[in-house]
Residue frames as a rotation matrix with the C-alpha (Angstrom) as fourth column:
MET 1
0.984 -0.172 -0.046 297.35
0.178 0.962 0.208 -68.19
0.008 -0.213 0.977 206.98
LEU 2
0.269 -0.941 0.204 300.76
0.636 0.015 -0.772 -66.93
0.724 0.337 0.602 205.87
THR 3
0.043 -0.213 0.976 300.63
-0.448 -0.877 -0.172 -64.02
0.893 -0.430 -0.134 208.29
THR 4
0.835 0.309 0.454 299.81
-0.541 0.321 0.777 -66.35
0.095 -0.895 0.435 211.19
PHE 5
0.793 -0.601 -0.104 302.70
0.588 0.798 -0.132 -68.64
0.162 0.044 0.986 210.29
LEU 6
0.006 -0.823 0.568 305.11
0.390 -0.521 -0.759 -65.70
0.921 0.226 0.317 210.03
ASP 7
0.365 0.196 0.910 303.87
-0.665 -0.630 0.402 -64.32
0.652 -0.752 -0.100 213.35
ILE 8
0.992 0.036 0.125 304.51
-0.112 0.722 0.682 -67.63
-0.065 -0.691 0.720 215.09
VAL 9
0.473 -0.878 0.071 307.99
0.797 0.391 -0.460 -68.00
0.376 0.274 0.885 213.57
HIS 10
0.058 -0.437 0.897 308.81
0.032 -0.898 -0.440 -64.36
0.998 0.054 -0.038 214.36
ILE 11
0.588 0.234 0.774 307.81
-0.714 -0.299 0.633 -64.59
0.379 -0.925 -0.008 218.02
SER 12
0.968 -0.249 -0.010 309.55
0.233 0.888 0.396 -67.97
-0.090 -0.386 0.918 218.47
VAL 13
0.257 -0.920 0.297 312.79
0.744 -0.007 -0.668 -66.70
0.616 0.393 0.683 216.96
CYS 14
0.196 -0.126 0.972 312.54
-0.343 -0.938 -0.052 -63.54
0.919 -0.324 -0.227 219.06
LEU 15
0.852 0.173 0.495 312.24
-0.523 0.205 0.827 -65.54
0.041 -0.963 0.265 222.29
PHE 16
0.803 -0.594 0.049 315.04
0.593 0.804 0.039 -67.92
-0.062 -0.002 0.998 221.29
LEU 17
0.200 -0.730 0.653 317.27
0.433 -0.532 -0.728 -64.99
0.879 0.428 0.210 220.31
MET 18
0.453 0.005 0.891 316.77
-0.658 -0.673 0.338 -63.38
0.601 -0.740 -0.302 223.72
LEU 19
0.962 -0.072 0.264 317.64
-0.138 0.704 0.696 -66.68
-0.236 -0.706 0.667 225.42
VAL 20
0.598 -0.775 0.205 320.78
0.763 0.472 -0.442 -67.21
0.246 0.421 0.873 223.32
VAL 21
0.173 -0.534 0.827 322.03
0.031 -0.837 -0.547 -63.67
0.984 0.120 -0.129 223.89
LEU 22
0.593 0.108 0.798 321.49
-0.734 -0.334 0.591 -63.91
0.331 -0.936 -0.119 227.63
LEU 23
0.964 -0.229 0.131 323.35
0.152 0.888 0.433 -67.24
-0.216 -0.398 0.892 227.81
GLN 24
0.534 -0.807 0.251 326.51
0.451 0.021 -0.892 -65.87
0.715 0.590 0.375 226.18
GLN 25
0.294 -0.565 -0.771 329.54
0.861 -0.194 0.470 -64.83
-0.415 -0.802 0.430 228.17
GLY 26
0.934 -0.044 -0.356 330.83
-0.128 -0.968 -0.217 -61.30
-0.335 0.248 -0.909 227.88
LYS 27
0.630 -0.725 0.279 333.90
0.732 0.434 -0.525 -61.05
0.259 0.535 0.804 225.69
GLY 28
0.492 -0.423 0.761 335.19
-0.105 -0.896 -0.431 -57.69
0.864 0.132 -0.485 226.92
GLY 29
-0.209 -0.574 -0.792 336.05
0.731 0.447 -0.516 -58.73
0.650 -0.687 0.326 230.45
GLY 30
0.777 0.630 -0.008 334.65
0.491 -0.597 0.634 -55.52
0.395 -0.496 -0.773 231.90
MET 31
0.797 -0.446 0.407 336.74
-0.562 -0.795 0.229 -53.59
0.221 -0.412 -0.884 234.41
GLY 32
0.688 -0.557 0.465 338.92
0.015 0.651 0.759 -56.63
-0.726 -0.515 0.456 235.19
ALA 33
0.483 -0.505 0.715 340.49
0.875 0.308 -0.373 -56.48
-0.032 0.806 0.591 231.72
ALA 34
0.759 -0.168 0.629 341.24
0.060 -0.944 -0.324 -52.78
0.648 0.283 -0.707 232.10
PHE 35
0.625 -0.517 0.586 343.43
-0.779 -0.365 0.509 -53.43
-0.049 -0.774 -0.631 235.19
GLY 36
-0.359 -0.915 -0.187 345.49
-0.929 0.369 -0.022 -56.31
0.089 0.166 -0.982 233.80
GLY 37
-0.160 0.341 0.926 343.16
-0.476 0.795 -0.375 -59.23
-0.865 -0.501 0.035 234.45
GLY 38
0.784 0.559 0.271 342.53
-0.014 0.453 -0.892 -59.86
-0.621 0.695 0.363 230.77
ALA 39
0.040 -0.857 -0.514 346.11
-0.803 -0.334 0.494 -59.92
-0.595 0.393 -0.702 229.47
GLN 40
-0.612 -0.273 0.742 345.74
0.077 0.914 0.399 -63.47
-0.787 0.302 -0.538 228.19
GLN 41
0.364 0.829 0.424 342.78
0.613 0.129 -0.779 -62.48
-0.701 0.544 -0.461 226.03
VAL 42
0.637 -0.145 -0.757 344.67
-0.443 -0.872 -0.206 -59.61
-0.631 0.467 -0.620 224.41
PHE 43
-0.290 -0.889 -0.355 347.53
-0.865 0.084 0.495 -61.79
-0.410 0.450 -0.793 223.12
GLY 44
-0.515 0.140 0.846 345.57
0.141 0.987 -0.077 -64.96
-0.846 0.079 -0.528 222.45
GLY 45
-0.952 0.201 -0.231 344.16
-0.266 -0.170 0.949 -65.59
0.152 0.965 0.215 218.99
ARG 46
-0.239 0.939 0.249 340.44
-0.713 0.004 -0.701 -65.69
-0.659 -0.345 0.669 218.68
GLY 47
-0.903 -0.052 0.426 339.14
0.165 0.874 0.458 -68.96
-0.396 0.484 -0.781 217.31
ALA 48
-0.663 0.743 0.094 335.92
0.085 -0.050 0.995 -69.60
0.744 0.668 -0.030 215.48
GLY 49
-0.408 0.591 0.696 332.81
-0.861 -0.503 -0.078 -68.57
0.304 -0.631 0.714 217.34
ASN 50
-0.940 0.103 0.327 331.14
-0.083 0.857 -0.508 -71.12
-0.332 -0.504 -0.797 219.54
ILE 51
-0.645 0.734 0.214 327.67
0.731 0.511 0.452 -72.54
0.222 0.447 -0.866 219.00
LEU 52
0.111 0.725 -0.680 325.92
0.795 -0.476 -0.377 -69.69
-0.597 -0.498 -0.629 220.84
THR 53
-0.412 -0.328 -0.850 327.57
-0.172 -0.888 0.426 -67.06
-0.895 0.322 0.309 218.63
ARG 54
-0.998 0.053 -0.027 326.51
-0.012 0.250 0.968 -68.89
0.058 0.967 -0.249 215.49
ALA 55
-0.362 0.924 -0.120 323.00
0.932 0.363 -0.015 -69.44
0.030 -0.117 -0.993 216.85
THR 56
-0.041 0.297 -0.954 322.78
0.386 -0.876 -0.289 -65.70
-0.922 -0.380 -0.079 217.56
ALA 57
-0.749 -0.316 -0.583 323.76
-0.367 -0.534 0.761 -64.85
-0.552 0.784 0.284 213.99
VAL 58
-0.885 0.460 0.071 321.28
0.363 0.587 0.724 -67.33
0.291 0.666 -0.686 212.49
CYS 59
-0.133 0.878 -0.460 318.45
0.956 -0.010 -0.294 -66.16
-0.263 -0.478 -0.838 214.77
ALA 60
-0.248 -0.005 -0.969 319.20
0.074 -0.997 -0.013 -62.52
-0.966 -0.075 0.248 214.00
GLY 61
-0.952 -0.132 -0.277 319.06
-0.263 -0.119 0.958 -63.23
-0.159 0.984 0.078 210.27
ILE 62
-0.623 0.781 -0.037 315.77
0.701 0.579 0.416 -65.13
0.347 0.233 -0.908 210.55
PHE 63
-0.102 0.570 -0.815 314.35
0.760 -0.484 -0.434 -62.37
-0.642 -0.663 -0.384 212.77
MET 64
-0.553 -0.157 -0.818 315.21
-0.260 -0.901 0.348 -59.72
-0.792 0.405 0.457 210.16
LEU 65
-0.977 0.190 -0.100 313.74
-0.036 0.316 0.948 -61.79
0.212 0.930 -0.302 207.31
THR 66
-0.365 0.898 -0.245 310.49
0.920 0.388 0.052 -62.41
0.142 -0.207 -0.968 209.17
SER 67
-0.215 0.255 -0.943 310.28
0.417 -0.849 -0.325 -58.70
-0.883 -0.463 0.076 210.06
VAL 68
-0.773 -0.121 -0.622 310.62
-0.452 -0.583 0.675 -57.65
-0.444 0.804 0.396 206.43
SER 69
-0.882 0.464 -0.077 308.23
0.285 0.657 0.698 -60.40
0.375 0.595 -0.712 205.31
LEU 70
-0.238 0.823 -0.515 305.56
0.924 0.029 -0.380 -59.34
-0.298 -0.567 -0.768 207.81
ALA 71
-0.344 0.071 -0.936 305.90
-0.018 -0.997 -0.068 -55.72
-0.939 -0.006 0.345 206.73
TYR 72
-0.927 -0.040 -0.372 305.52
-0.370 -0.062 0.927 -56.71
-0.060 0.997 0.042 203.07
VAL 73
-0.701 0.699 -0.140 302.51
0.625 0.697 0.351 -58.96
0.343 0.159 -0.926 203.70
SER 74
-0.181 0.668 -0.722 300.75
0.774 -0.356 -0.524 -56.34
-0.607 -0.653 -0.453 205.83
SER 75
-0.403 0.015 -0.915 301.20
-0.302 -0.946 0.118 -53.66
-0.864 0.324 0.385 203.17
SER 76
-0.973 0.056 0.224 299.91
0.226 0.434 0.872 -55.90
-0.048 0.899 -0.434 200.36
GLY 77
-0.103 0.991 -0.085 296.33
0.957 0.076 -0.279 -55.11
-0.271 -0.110 -0.956 201.41
ASP 78
0.137 0.077 -0.988 297.08
0.093 -0.994 -0.065 -51.43
-0.986 -0.083 -0.143 201.00
ARG 79
-0.807 -0.484 -0.339 298.42
-0.300 -0.159 0.941 -52.02
-0.509 0.860 -0.017 197.49
ASP 80
-0.721 0.610 0.329 295.31
0.693 0.613 0.380 -54.01
0.030 0.502 -0.865 196.54
LEU 81
0.193 0.820 -0.539 293.04
0.774 -0.465 -0.429 -51.27
-0.602 -0.335 -0.725 197.86
LYS 82
-0.162 -0.341 -0.926 294.97
-0.225 -0.901 0.371 -48.57
-0.961 0.268 0.069 196.00
ALA 83
-0.979 -0.197 0.058 294.80
-0.005 0.303 0.953 -50.56
-0.205 0.932 -0.297 192.75
ARG 84
-0.361 0.921 0.145 291.04
0.929 0.369 -0.031 -51.02
-0.082 0.123 -0.989 193.18
ILE 85
0.246 0.428 -0.870 290.52
0.413 -0.858 -0.305 -47.29
-0.877 -0.284 -0.388 193.81
VAL 86
-0.555 -0.520 -0.649 292.56
-0.376 -0.539 0.754 -46.35
-0.742 0.662 0.104 190.73
GLU 87
-0.925 0.236 0.297 290.59
0.379 0.606 0.700 -48.83
-0.014 0.760 -0.650 188.62
GLU 88
-0.001 0.984 -0.177 287.25
0.947 -0.056 -0.315 -47.43
-0.320 -0.168 -0.932 189.83
GLN 89
0.081 -0.018 -0.997 288.36
0.031 -0.999 0.021 -43.88
-0.996 -0.032 -0.080 189.13
ARG 90
-0.893 -0.418 -0.166 289.28
-0.172 -0.024 0.985 -44.86
-0.416 0.908 -0.051 185.57
LYS 91
-0.656 0.717 0.234 285.77
0.732 0.529 0.430 -46.24
0.184 0.454 -0.872 185.09
GLY 92
-0.579 0.431 0.692 284.21
-0.194 -0.898 0.396 -43.09
0.792 0.095 0.603 186.53
LYS 93
0.422 0.766 -0.485 282.82
0.291 0.392 0.873 -44.78
0.859 -0.509 -0.058 189.61
GLY 94
-0.413 -0.777 -0.475 285.31
0.666 0.099 -0.740 -43.36
0.621 -0.622 0.477 192.06
ASN 95
-0.993 -0.032 0.112 283.29
-0.043 -0.793 -0.608 -40.43
0.108 -0.608 0.786 193.37
GLU 96
-0.282 0.953 -0.113 279.74
0.204 0.175 0.963 -41.77
0.937 0.249 -0.243 193.59
GLY 97
0.062 0.301 -0.952 279.73
0.953 0.264 0.146 -41.61
0.296 -0.916 -0.271 197.35
THR 98
-0.650 -0.414 -0.637 280.61
0.628 -0.764 -0.145 -37.92
-0.427 -0.494 0.757 197.40
LYS 99
-0.630 0.485 0.607 277.69
0.357 -0.513 0.781 -36.59
0.690 0.708 0.150 195.33
VAL 100
-0.896 0.380 -0.232 275.44
0.042 -0.446 -0.894 -34.14
-0.443 -0.810 0.384 197.15
LYS 101
-0.347 0.860 0.375 271.72
0.937 0.299 0.181 -34.51
0.044 0.414 -0.909 196.64
PRO 102
-0.732 0.136 0.667 269.95
0.055 -0.965 0.257 -31.27
0.679 0.225 0.699 195.69
THR 103
-0.720 0.486 -0.496 267.75
0.601 0.080 -0.795 -29.89
-0.347 -0.870 -0.350 198.44
LYS 104
0.109 0.840 0.532 264.35
0.871 -0.338 0.356 -28.27
0.479 0.425 -0.768 198.07
PRO 105
-0.713 -0.357 0.604 264.37
0.094 -0.902 -0.422 -24.55
0.695 -0.244 0.676 198.82
ALA 106
-0.434 0.535 -0.725 262.72
0.897 0.179 -0.404 -23.78
-0.086 -0.826 -0.557 202.12
LEU 107
0.141 0.591 0.794 260.02
0.606 -0.686 0.403 -21.12
0.783 0.425 -0.455 202.02
SER 108
0.954 0.301 0.011 260.45
0.167 -0.560 0.811 -19.89
0.250 -0.772 -0.584 205.58
ALA 109
0.411 -0.876 -0.253 264.24
0.822 0.235 0.519 -19.92
-0.395 -0.421 0.816 205.49
ALA 110
0.347 -0.282 0.894 264.63
0.598 -0.668 -0.443 -16.53
0.723 0.688 -0.063 203.77
PRO 111
-0.592 -0.624 -0.510 266.86
0.796 -0.358 -0.487 -14.10
0.121 -0.695 0.709 205.69
ALA 112
0.073 0.706 -0.705 265.20
0.812 -0.452 -0.369 -11.20
-0.579 -0.545 -0.606 207.43
GLY 113
0.009 -0.072 -0.997 266.49
-0.114 -0.991 0.071 -8.33
-0.993 0.113 -0.017 205.27
SER 114
-0.845 -0.389 0.367 266.24
0.280 0.262 0.923 -9.87
-0.456 0.883 -0.113 201.80
ALA 115
-0.529 0.651 -0.544 263.95
-0.808 -0.582 0.088 -8.71
-0.259 0.486 0.834 199.06
PRO 116
0.192 0.662 0.725 261.01
-0.257 0.747 -0.614 -10.97
-0.947 -0.068 0.314 198.18
ALA 117
-0.727 -0.443 0.525 261.41
0.310 0.470 0.826 -13.14
-0.613 0.763 -0.205 195.12
PRO 118
-0.636 0.494 -0.593 259.64
-0.739 -0.612 0.283 -11.86
-0.223 0.618 0.754 191.99
VAL 119
0.242 0.832 0.499 256.43
-0.470 0.550 -0.690 -13.62
-0.849 -0.068 0.525 190.98
GLY 120
0.976 0.202 -0.078 256.96
-0.173 0.514 -0.840 -16.44
-0.130 0.833 0.537 188.49
ALA 121
0.303 -0.942 -0.142 260.72
-0.923 -0.253 -0.289 -16.67
0.236 0.218 -0.947 189.14
GLY 122
-0.656 -0.495 -0.570 260.76
-0.327 0.867 -0.376 -20.33
0.681 -0.060 -0.730 190.12
GLY 123
-0.724 0.393 0.566 259.06
-0.580 0.098 -0.809 -22.17
-0.374 -0.914 0.157 192.96
SER 124
-0.782 0.475 0.404 255.98
0.504 0.863 -0.039 -24.37
-0.367 0.173 -0.914 192.81
PRO 125
-0.811 0.525 0.258 252.90
-0.058 -0.511 0.858 -23.48
0.582 0.681 0.445 190.66
């Protein structure tokens, strides 16, 4: 539930952030400012940012928070799994799935050059 909510907020903020950034005017003036066209901008004082600049800053902050939150929530399952594994290992149940069952010795599987087994050395009666 929380992950779905964060996903929706994250994607919405991402789309809105792209829209706000694309709507802003360039502040550098490009090549026109380099050849004297932007002289008024050089000497003029810069006022407070307009609404699009502030919206960009707010959206960027929310985007970063949702990114970190989603990363934390997605790794919480890994932490729970690791804690469960450590707890099972403390109880001695951690390696039950890795035990190998003993196999019966095969009578016809003896290699060709080996010596026969002595009588009464094991095997079935």
